[in-house]
Backbone bond lengths (Angstrom), bond angles and torsions (degrees), N, CA, C in turn:
res aa  C-N    CA-C-N  psi(-1)  N-CA   C-N-CA  omega(-1)  CA-C   N-CA-C  phi
1 M - - - 1.447 - - 1.517 108.70 -
2 L 1.300 117.03 130.56 1.451 121.96 -179.83 1.514 110.00 -83.98
3 H 1.328 115.61 148.73 1.457 119.97 178.28 1.519 108.54 -107.11
4 S 1.319 116.47 119.07 1.460 119.54 179.94 1.516 111.93 -126.52
5 G 1.304 118.43 17.29 1.452 120.86 175.55 1.511 115.10 95.75
6 N 1.310 119.53 -3.38 1.451 119.19 177.00 1.518 109.40 -108.69
7 S 1.300 114.23 159.50 1.457 119.16 -171.18 1.522 113.89 -101.47
8 Q 1.306 118.85 5.07 1.455 119.79 -177.96 1.524 110.67 -86.03
9 T 1.309 114.99 148.74 1.457 121.37 -179.32 1.520 109.69 -78.63
10 C 1.302 115.91 139.42 1.463 121.42 178.09 1.521 108.88 -110.34
11 V 1.311 116.35 147.23 1.457 121.53 -179.07 1.521 108.45 -117.23
12 A 1.320 115.46 131.79 1.466 120.57 176.64 1.519 108.08 -96.59
13 K 1.310 116.80 131.47 1.457 121.59 179.84 1.523 109.20 -110.85
14 Y 1.310 115.94 142.21 1.459 122.19 177.66 1.517 108.96 -85.18
15 H 1.310 116.67 126.28 1.454 122.09 176.01 1.521 108.26 -127.54
16 P 1.333 118.19 120.66 1.467 117.74 175.44 1.522 109.39 -66.18
17 A 1.284 115.87 138.75 1.463 121.19 -179.21 1.521 108.91 -79.30
18 L 1.315 116.27 88.59 1.458 120.85 -175.77 1.522 111.78 -72.85
19 H 1.307 117.02 -21.11 1.451 119.80 -177.09 1.532 112.62 -85.06
20 I 1.318 118.17 -5.93 1.465 122.05 178.46 1.524 108.05 -99.45
21 E 1.304 115.56 128.90 1.467 119.64 178.97 1.523 109.52 -79.35
22 R 1.296 115.74 138.20 1.466 120.23 177.59 1.526 109.17 -91.51
23 N 1.282 113.30 134.63 1.458 119.89 177.19 1.520 106.76 -103.97
24 N 1.295 117.94 115.73 1.459 121.99 -176.20 1.527 113.36 -85.38
25 S 1.301 116.99 14.71 1.472 118.66 178.97 1.522 109.40 -72.19
26 P 1.311 117.73 152.22 1.465 120.79 -178.79 1.530 113.18 -64.48
27 V 1.328 118.54 -17.67 1.466 121.24 -179.28 1.527 110.29 -74.26
28 D 1.327 117.55 -35.95 1.467 121.56 -176.68 1.520 109.30 -91.76
29 T 1.304 117.63 97.87 1.460 121.52 179.87 1.521 111.56 -107.71
30 E 1.318 117.30 2.93 1.468 121.20 -177.93 1.530 110.18 -75.83
31 D 1.324 116.53 133.65 1.465 121.70 176.66 1.523 107.51 -83.84
32 R 1.307 116.57 118.13 1.462 120.51 -176.29 1.533 109.64 -101.62
33 T 1.301 115.27 81.91 1.456 121.33 175.67 1.514 107.95 -119.32
34 M 1.317 116.38 160.29 1.450 121.09 -175.24 1.529 109.65 -126.44
35 T 1.314 115.93 136.64 1.453 122.34 176.01 1.521 108.07 -118.37
36 T 1.328 116.53 136.68 1.462 119.62 178.99 1.515 109.62 -118.17
37 V 1.316 115.46 150.57 1.459 122.25 176.56 1.515 107.23 -124.14
38 T 1.307 115.76 128.22 1.448 120.71 176.86 1.517 108.14 -110.68
39 D 1.313 115.50 124.59 1.460 121.39 -177.91 1.522 107.85 -119.06
40 F 1.304 117.07 122.97 1.452 120.09 -179.98 1.520 109.56 -143.66
41 N 1.310 114.61 156.73 1.453 121.16 178.57 1.522 107.35 -135.17
42 V 1.300 117.17 115.70 1.449 122.04 -179.32 1.519 108.04 -103.41
43 T 1.321 115.62 122.54 1.455 119.43 177.48 1.518 108.30 -115.07
44 A 1.281 115.59 120.17 1.457 121.49 177.30 1.525 107.55 -103.31
45 P 1.329 116.99 141.43 1.458 118.05 178.48 1.526 109.87 -63.53
46 S 1.300 115.11 134.37 1.454 119.12 -178.16 1.526 110.16 -76.56
47 F 1.296 115.61 160.57 1.459 121.01 178.83 1.519 110.11 -63.16
48 G 1.330 116.54 -39.30 1.464 120.94 179.77 1.515 112.14 -63.52
49 A 1.338 117.24 -40.76 1.466 120.93 179.36 1.525 110.56 -66.98
50 A 1.325 116.80 -40.57 1.460 120.40 178.81 1.526 110.73 -65.78
51 L 1.320 116.48 -40.32 1.459 120.67 178.78 1.524 111.09 -66.01
52 T 1.322 117.14 -41.11 1.462 121.20 178.47 1.524 110.81 -63.83
53 A 1.326 117.32 -43.09 1.464 120.99 178.83 1.525 110.90 -62.90
54 R 1.311 116.08 -41.56 1.466 120.49 179.25 1.528 111.26 -64.90
55 W 1.339 116.20 -42.02 1.463 121.56 179.44 1.529 110.06 -64.35
56 T 1.325 117.82 -41.90 1.462 121.99 179.19 1.528 110.52 -63.21
57 A 1.324 117.44 -43.93 1.464 121.24 178.58 1.528 111.01 -62.93
58 L 1.321 116.97 -39.37 1.462 121.11 178.84 1.523 110.92 -64.44
59 R 1.338 116.45 -43.21 1.470 120.06 179.02 1.525 111.40 -64.27
60 E 1.331 117.48 -38.44 1.465 120.65 177.52 1.527 110.97 -64.28
61 Q 1.327 117.21 -42.66 1.463 120.60 178.74 1.528 111.33 -64.99
62 M 1.331 116.67 -37.84 1.467 120.23 178.17 1.524 110.60 -65.56
63 A 1.332 117.70 -39.33 1.463 121.49 178.90 1.533 110.57 -66.05
64 K 1.329 117.33 -40.52 1.463 120.87 177.80 1.525 110.99 -64.65
65 R 1.322 115.71 -42.01 1.469 119.89 179.63 1.529 110.75 -64.79
66 A 1.342 116.95 -38.61 1.467 120.68 177.97 1.527 110.46 -64.23
67 L 1.330 117.74 -40.59 1.466 121.15 177.43 1.522 110.64 -64.38
68 Y 1.317 117.32 -39.67 1.464 122.01 177.79 1.530 110.72 -59.97
69 R 1.335 115.84 -49.30 1.473 119.92 -179.98 1.525 111.59 -63.48
70 K 1.338 117.32 -41.30 1.468 121.24 -179.15 1.528 110.57 -64.79
71 T 1.325 117.40 -41.18 1.466 121.07 179.49 1.521 110.72 -64.12
72 I 1.320 117.10 -43.81 1.469 120.15 178.01 1.524 110.40 -61.87
73 T 1.315 117.32 -45.95 1.469 121.23 -178.85 1.525 111.25 -60.17
74 E 1.330 116.37 -45.01 1.463 119.49 -178.10 1.525 111.89 -68.20
75 L 1.332 117.83 -41.44 1.461 119.61 179.96 1.529 111.74 -70.17
76 Q 1.329 117.94 -35.20 1.462 120.16 178.95 1.528 111.94 -71.25
77 S 1.328 116.72 -21.80 1.463 119.27 179.36 1.532 112.13 -78.07
78 L 1.329 117.45 -12.89 1.464 120.87 179.04 1.530 110.18 -77.05
79 T 1.313 115.46 151.95 1.466 120.02 176.89 1.521 109.09 -78.28
80 G 1.328 115.50 167.95 1.458 120.45 178.06 1.519 111.53 -61.32
81 R 1.329 116.03 -36.07 1.468 120.82 179.63 1.536 110.47 -65.92
82 E 1.348 116.60 -43.45 1.472 120.67 -179.92 1.535 110.96 -65.89
83 L 1.325 116.04 -39.34 1.465 119.57 177.04 1.529 110.78 -65.05
84 A 1.341 116.74 -39.76 1.466 120.73 178.61 1.526 110.37 -64.65
85 D 1.329 117.44 -38.35 1.468 120.78 177.03 1.533 111.16 -62.18
86 L 1.324 117.15 -33.26 1.463 121.89 178.73 1.531 111.98 -83.87
87 G 1.327 116.71 -9.28 1.460 120.46 -178.67 1.518 112.62 78.26
88 I 1.332 116.16 28.94 1.467 121.41 -177.69 1.523 108.78 -116.72
89 H 1.313 116.68 130.94 1.460 120.88 172.31 1.524 107.83 -92.22
90 R 1.316 115.35 148.04 1.465 119.57 -176.38 1.538 112.31 -58.28
91 S 1.316 118.29 -29.82 1.468 120.91 179.99 1.533 112.41 -72.96
92 A 1.328 117.99 -13.15 1.466 121.40 -178.57 1.529 112.69 -95.29
93 I 1.326 117.33 1.30 1.471 120.35 -174.67 1.529 111.77 -62.07
94 K 1.318 117.80 -46.37 1.474 119.68 -178.17 1.527 111.68 -64.04
95 G 1.313 117.34 -39.17 1.465 120.81 178.22 1.521 111.99 -65.26
96 I 1.323 116.46 -40.63 1.463 120.88 178.46 1.522 110.26 -66.30
97 A 1.328 116.82 -41.82 1.466 120.55 179.08 1.529 110.78 -65.14
98 H 1.318 116.94 -39.91 1.470 120.51 178.97 1.524 110.87 -63.97
99 E 1.332 116.49 -43.05 1.463 120.22 178.99 1.526 111.17 -65.69
100 A 1.336 116.98 -37.27 1.468 120.35 179.68 1.528 111.51 -66.79
101 A 1.317 117.02 -37.74 1.466 120.42 -175.58 1.525 112.96 -87.09
102 F 1.319 117.56 -44.14 1.464 121.29 -170.99 1.527 113.97 -110.15
103 G 1.322 117.50 -6.89 1.461 120.41 -177.35 1.509 110.57 82.94
104 K 1.319 115.52 -177.69 1.471 119.91 -177.87 1.490 111.32 -78.65
């Protein structure tokens, strides 16, 4: 058994070498058979890793949503004059907040 760093057991199967011609002369006494070894390592994502990834994605979405709400609140608290100075119309506040939090 070859060692390649994985811990799974490998099984060797006997396969007759059908593609090799046998010479029945008395000089050729070598048995021409072939054995193959298949070595594989299957890694499945663990439940803990999937749960951690899901939790991380949820926290990122919550942070983006909080930024969206904060941006809307701050822009809506400005007067019409302050918004005009910034070049923002009140109807564009939600779009600006969405772009700030989630990107284009």
